[in-house]
C-alpha positions in Angstrom: 103.3 145.6 75.0 104.6 144.9 78.4 108.3 145.2 78.9 110.7 143.2 81.0 110.9 144.7 84.4 113.6 144.5 87.1 111.1 142.7 89.3 110.8 140.0 86.7 114.5 139.3 87.0 114.2 139.0 90.8 111.4 136.5 90.5 113.5 134.5 88.0 116.5 134.3 90.4 116.3 130.4 90.6 116.4 130.1 86.8 119.0 132.8 86.4 121.2 131.1 89.0 121.3 128.0 86.8 122.0 130.0 83.6 124.9 131.9 85.2 126.3 128.7 86.8 126.2 126.9 83.5 128.0 129.7 81.6 130.6 130.2 84.3 131.3 126.5 84.8 131.5 125.8 81.0 134.0 128.6 80.5 136.0 127.3 83.6 136.0 123.8 82.2 137.3 125.1 78.9 140.4 126.8 80.5 141.1 124.3 83.3 144.2 122.2 82.5 143.5 118.6 81.7 145.3 117.3 84.7 142.7 119.0 87.0 140.2 116.5 88.3 136.8 117.3 86.7 135.0 116.4 89.9 135.6 120.1 90.7 133.1 120.9 88.0 130.6 118.5 89.6 131.0 120.2 93.0 130.5 123.6 91.4 127.4 122.4 89.5 126.0 121.0 92.8 126.6 124.4 94.5 124.7 126.2 91.7 121.7 123.8 92.2 121.8 124.4 96.0 121.8 128.2 95.5 118.9 127.9 93.1 116.9 125.8 95.5 117.5 128.4 98.2 115.9 131.0 96.0 112.9 128.7 95.3 112.5 128.1 99.0 112.6 131.9 99.7 109.8 132.5 97.2 107.8 129.6 98.8 107.7 131.2 102.2 105.1 133.9 101.5 102.9 131.3 99.8 103.2 128.8 102.7 102.4 131.5 105.3 99.5 132.9 103.4 101.1 136.3 103.1 100.5 136.6 99.4 99.1 134.9 96.3 101.1 133.6 93.4 103.7 135.8 91.7 103.1 136.5 88.0 106.0 137.5 85.8 106.9 138.1 82.1 103.5 139.5 81.2 101.6 136.7 82.9 103.4 133.9 81.0 105.4 132.7 84.0 103.9 132.0 87.4 105.8 131.5 90.7 103.1 129.7 92.6 103.0 126.8 95.2 102.5 124.2 92.5 105.6 125.3 90.6 107.7 125.8 93.7 107.0 122.4 95.1 107.8 120.7 91.8 111.0 122.8 91.4 112.2 121.8 94.8 111.6 118.1 94.0 113.5 118.5 90.6 116.4 120.5 92.2 116.7 117.9 95.0 116.7 115.0 92.6 119.3 116.7 90.3 121.5 117.4 93.3 121.4 113.7 94.3 122.2 112.6 90.8 125.3 115.0 90.5 126.4 114.1 94.0 126.3 110.3 93.3 128.3 110.9 90.1 131.2 112.7 91.7 134.1 110.2 92.0 132.0 107.5 90.3 131.8 108.5 86.7 135.1 107.5 85.0 136.7 109.1 81.9 136.5 105.7 80.0 132.7 105.9 80.6 132.3 109.6 79.8 135.3 111.1 78.0 134.3 114.7 78.8 133.1 114.6 82.4 133.1 118.4 82.8 130.5 118.7 80.0 128.4 116.0 81.7 128.2 117.9 84.9 127.4 121.3 83.6 125.0 120.1 80.8 122.7 118.9 83.6 122.1 122.5 84.5 120.4 123.8 81.3 118.4 120.5 81.2 117.2 121.3 84.8 116.5 124.9 83.8 114.2 123.6 81.0 112.4 121.5 83.5 111.9 124.4 85.9 110.6 126.6 83.0 108.0 123.9 82.2 106.8 123.9 85.8 106.0 127.6 85.8 104.9 128.3 82.3 101.3 129.3 81.6 101.9 130.4 78.1 102.5 128.1 75.1 105.7 129.7 73.7 107.4 129.9 77.1 106.3 126.3 77.8 107.7 125.1 74.5 111.0 126.9 75.0 111.4 125.0 78.3 110.4 121.7 76.7 112.9 122.1 73.9 115.7 123.2 76.2 115.2 120.1 78.3 114.9 117.8 75.2 117.9 119.1 73.3 120.2 118.9 76.3 119.1 115.4 77.2 119.7 114.3 73.6 123.3 115.4 74.0 123.6 113.8 77.4 122.4 110.4 76.1 125.0 110.5 73.4 127.9 111.6 75.7 129.2 108.0 76.1 131.0 108.2 72.7 132.8 104.9 73.0 129.5 102.9 73.5 127.5 101.8 70.4 124.4 101.5 72.6 124.7 105.1 73.5 124.8 106.3 69.9 121.9 104.1 69.0 119.8 105.2 71.9 120.6 108.9 71.3 119.5 108.5 67.6 116.2 106.9 68.5 115.6 109.4 71.3 116.3 112.3 68.9 114.1 111.0 66.1 111.1 110.1 68.3 111.6 113.1 70.5 111.4 115.4 67.5 108.3 113.7 66.3 106.7 114.2 69.8 107.7 117.9 69.8 106.1 118.3 66.4 102.9 116.7 67.7 102.8 119.1 70.7 103.6 122.1 68.5 100.9 121.1 65.9 98.4 120.8 68.7 99.3 124.2 70.1 98.9 125.7 66.6 95.3 124.6 66.6 94.7 126.3 69.9 96.3 129.5 68.7 94.4 129.4 65.4 91.1 129.1 67.3 91.7 131.7 69.9 94.4 134.1 68.7 96.3 133.9 72.0 99.1 131.8 73.5 98.0 132.3 77.1 96.6 129.0 78.5 94.1 130.7 80.8 92.7 132.9 78.1 92.5 129.9 75.7 90.1 128.1 78.0 87.8 131.1 78.1 87.8 131.6 74.3 87.2 128.0 73.3 83.6 127.7 74.5 82.2 127.9 71.1 80.5 124.8 69.6 82.1 125.4 66.2 85.5 124.8 67.7 84.6 121.4 69.4 85.9 119.1 66.6 89.3 121.0 66.4 89.5 121.0 70.2 89.5 117.2 70.1 92.3 117.2 67.5 94.4 119.6 69.4 93.9 117.7 72.7 94.8 114.3 71.3 97.9 115.7 69.5 99.2 117.4 72.6 98.5 114.4 75.0 100.3 112.1 72.6 103.4 114.3 72.6 103.3 114.7 76.4 102.8 110.9 76.8 106.1 110.5 75.0 107.9 112.9 77.3 106.7 110.9 80.4 107.3 107.5 78.7 103.6 106.4 79.0 102.6 103.5 76.9 102.0 103.1 74.0 104.4 106.1 73.4 107.2 104.5 75.4 109.2 102.5 72.8 112.2 104.8 73.0 112.7 104.3 76.8 114.3 100.8 77.0 117.0 101.5 74.4 117.7 105.0 75.7 117.8 103.9 79.4 120.2 101.1 78.4 122.5 103.2 76.2 122.8 106.3 78.3 125.3 106.6 81.2 123.5 105.5 84.5 123.4 109.1 86.0 121.8 110.4 82.7 119.3 107.5 82.8 118.5 108.5 86.4 117.9 112.1 85.2 115.6 111.0 82.4 113.7 108.7 84.8 113.1 111.3 87.4 113.6 115.0 86.6 112.5 114.7 82.9 109.5 112.7 83.9 108.5 115.2 86.7 108.8 118.1 84.2 106.5 116.2 81.8 103.9 115.8 84.4 104.2 119.5 85.4 103.4 120.5 81.8 100.5 118.0 81.7 98.9 119.5 84.8 99.4 123.0 83.5 97.9 122.3 80.0 95.1 120.0 81.1 93.8 122.3 83.9 94.6 125.7 82.3 93.4 125.1 78.8 91.0 122.1 78.8 89.5 121.7 82.2 85.7 122.4 82.3 85.7 123.1 78.6 82.5 122.7 76.5 79.8 120.2 77.3 80.0 117.5 80.0 80.5 114.9 77.2 83.6 116.6 76.0 84.9 116.9 79.5 84.4 113.2 80.2 85.9 112.3 76.8 89.1 114.2 77.7 89.5 112.5 81.0 88.6 109.1 79.6 91.5 109.5 77.2 93.9 110.0 80.1 92.3 107.1 82.0 92.9 104.8 79.0 96.5 106.1 78.7 97.1 105.4 82.4 95.7 101.9 82.2 97.7 101.0 79.1 100.9 102.3 80.7 100.3 100.3 83.9 99.5 97.1 82.0 102.2 97.2 79.3 104.9 98.6 81.6 104.5 95.9 84.3 104.0 92.9 82.0 106.9 93.8 79.6 109.2 94.2 82.6 108.6 90.5 83.5 110.9 89.2 80.8 113.8 91.7 81.2 117.2 90.6 82.4 119.0 93.9 81.9 118.3 95.9 85.0 118.3 99.3 83.3 115.7 98.1 80.7 113.7 96.7 83.6 113.8 100.2 85.2 112.6 101.7 81.9 109.5 99.5 81.9 109.0 100.2 85.6 109.1 103.9 84.7 106.4 103.3 82.0 104.2 101.6 84.7 104.8 104.4 87.2 103.9 107.0 84.5 100.5 105.3 84.5 100.2 105.6 88.3 101.2 109.2 88.2 98.6 110.0 85.5 95.8 108.9 87.7 95.8 111.9 90.1 95.2 114.2 87.1 91.8 112.6 86.7 90.6 112.5 90.4 87.4 114.5 90.9 87.1 115.3 87.1 83.4 116.0 87.1 83.3 118.6 89.8 83.0 122.3 89.0 86.1 124.5 89.5 84.7 126.0 92.6 84.5 122.7 94.4 87.8 121.4 93.1 90.1 120.4 96.0 93.9 120.4 96.1 94.0 116.8 97.5 94.6 115.4 94.0 97.8 117.5 93.8 98.8 116.3 97.2 98.5 112.7 96.1 100.5 113.4 93.0 103.3 115.3 94.8 103.6 112.7 97.6 104.0 109.8 95.1 106.3 111.9 92.9 108.6 112.5 96.0 108.6 108.7 96.7 109.2 107.9 93.0 112.2 110.3 92.7 113.8 108.9 95.8 113.3 105.2 95.0 114.5 105.6 91.3 117.6 107.6 92.1 118.4 105.1 94.9 117.9 102.2 92.4 120.2 103.8 89.8 122.8 104.4 92.6 122.6 100.7 93.3 123.1 99.9 89.7 126.2 102.1 89.7 127.5 100.2 92.7 127.0 96.7 91.4 128.2 97.3 87.9 131.6 98.1 89.3 134.6 97.4 87.1 132.8 95.0 84.7 130.1 97.5 83.8 127.7 94.6 83.5 124.1 95.8 83.8 122.5 92.4 83.8 120.4 91.3 86.7 123.2 88.8 87.6 125.3 91.8 88.7 123.3 91.7 91.9 124.2 88.0 92.5 125.4 87.3 96.0 125.5 91.0 96.9 124.3 90.3 100.5 127.4 88.2 101.1 129.8 90.7 99.6 128.3 94.0 101.0 125.5 93.3 103.5 125.1 97.0 104.4 124.5 98.1 100.8 122.3 95.1 100.2 120.0 96.2 103.0 119.7 99.7 101.6 118.9 98.3 98.2 116.2 96.0 99.7 114.5 99.1 101.3 114.5 100.8 97.9 113.1 97.7 96.1 110.4 97.4 98.7 109.4 101.0 98.1 109.4 100.4 94.3 107.1 97.3 94.8 104.8 99.2 97.1 105.2 97.2 100.3 103.7 98.7 103.5 105.7 101.2 105.6 107.4 102.7 102.6 106.7 105.8 100.6 106.0 103.8 97.5 103.2 101.9 99.2 101.4 105.0 100.7 101.9 106.9 97.4 100.0 104.2 95.5 97.5 103.8 98.4 96.5 107.5 98.4 96.2 107.5 94.6 94.1 104.3 94.8 91.9 105.8 97.5 91.3 109.0 95.4 90.5 106.8 92.4 87.8 104.9 94.3 86.4 108.1 95.7 86.1 109.4 92.1 84.2 106.1 91.3 86.8 105.0 88.7 86.5 101.4 89.9 87.9 99.7 86.8 91.0 101.9 86.9 91.5 101.1 90.6 91.3 97.4 89.7 94.0 97.8 87.1 96.2 99.6 89.6 95.8 96.7 92.1 96.4 93.9 89.6 99.4 95.5 88.0 101.0 96.4 91.3 100.8 92.7 92.3 102.4 91.7 89.0 105.3 94.1 89.6 106.2 92.1 92.7 107.7 89.4 90.5 110.3 91.4 88.7 111.1 93.7 91.7 111.7 90.8 94.1 113.8 89.0 91.5 116.5 91.6 92.3 116.3 90.6 96.0 116.3 87.0 95.0 119.6 87.5 93.2 121.2 89.1 96.2 120.2 86.3 98.6 119.6 83.1 96.6 122.2 83.3 93.8 125.9 82.5 94.2 128.2 85.0 92.4 130.4 83.1 90.0 131.9 86.3 88.5 131.9 88.7 91.4 133.1 92.1 90.2 134.6 94.7 92.4 131.9 97.0 93.6 132.1 100.7 92.9 133.3 102.7 95.8 132.9 106.3 96.9 131.4 108.1 99.8 128.9 110.2 97.7 127.6 107.1 95.9 127.0 105.2 99.2 125.5 108.3 100.8 123.0 108.8 98.0 122.0 105.1 98.3 121.4 105.4 102.0 119.7 108.8 101.8 117.2 107.5 99.3 116.6 104.3 101.3 116.1 106.0 104.6 113.9 108.8 103.3 111.8 106.3 101.4 111.0 104.6 104.7 110.6 107.8 106.7 108.0 109.3 104.4 106.2 105.9 104.6 106.2 106.1 108.5 104.7 109.6 108.6 102.6 109.8 105.4 99.8 111.7 107.1 102.2 114.4 108.3 103.7 114.9 104.8 100.3 114.9 103.0 99.0 117.4 105.6 102.0 119.6 105.0 101.5 119.5 101.3 97.9 120.3 101.8 98.8 123.3 104.0 101.1 124.6 101.2 98.3 124.2 98.6 95.8 126.2 100.7 97.6 129.4 99.7 97.9 130.7 96.2 96.4 127.5 94.8 95.2 128.4 91.4 96.1 126.7 88.1 93.4 128.6 86.4 94.9 132.1 86.5 
């Protein structure tokens, strides 16, 4: 049996930084006098995330320069490779923006224990990072449950709001069922192979007698993962949870939690199931994902058309975007491993960056317009251009990226995914992408219509704060910048994936 080595701890420095930060900050919050502003806890949590991101960046340098392959830790169950590092940086950056926009904005009447809110984001982020690097089922499940349990608490942290308690209860029940599905599917894999290592599982499953149980395991696990990324028809928890949770928590669920869900999808699909069995089985597995993506795009966009609550609208938008993000997993599905190209990961990463920016920006906008009234209806945006033209322009840029209008990151993200889909000859799925994207224009542009074409009869005071406005503008500007130089960013991502690119280890 391999023992934990000192080198393992060095490789785990980003994760250990979050663990130490969470423990120290929680103890500090416990002993700080009540009169001390809990924004201090927010700043310390932000510092912990920045230090962790620095460690991840340091481990990324050898991979980018081609000086070494991926780093394997904890007996091969944890991999520090380019795929994990890129996703970790996206998740850490998104979490930093969420905490930053919350400082000075989240009030005690909204979240009674603000210190807990800030430092509970750290273990949730830790779970997401573990999911990005895990290549072994037990480690993967530990990360999944750490993220899930912490987010259950965060959703329920608005104790004074009935919607928060209702959303947390639904999230806990459905989330537990989804975890049970995943664990049950994993138990079939372990029963057939006698190992929990994903790479070894794929090598041991090529036995015809296992094929029926492989289908059962795959469907169970995909159903559980679909819940975690809020892909229809496993999305029913999302609208109530998004509406009930505090807006920064909703932003975390919509971005970081979803990114972690897709990280685990990539790991499991390509480590355990890719190239498995006959070509028929291979095609069946990817057809299930294609069908899931199409259903998510159709239901998400069409159900958003009737929504008047902006957070519920963003929930259905997230369902639709889960469908778009599923598509790159299926690009080039019929090629052998040796001819597999990293471009599909580049498409996925590019759109994920755009998705994180435009969603965090939109939730920052929701925090601004809800103001003192805390109204989350679409009417909260009424007349915003006449009250705060600068902020309105930033929100317009974010909405244009969400809708996928040219010269924004959202447009080129969808374009690259669509182009890859056509190259893979999945024409019907490409048609679904185009049609549903056009449908989404209606409910996205309804936000802009409110700002310009509706008078504000009950104008509430807008939320103030330099961090909140800064996050709004950062997301708006970066969303446009990555749309202006998409080829440079895609090329840079490709250059990263040229070294140590191996999900099959």
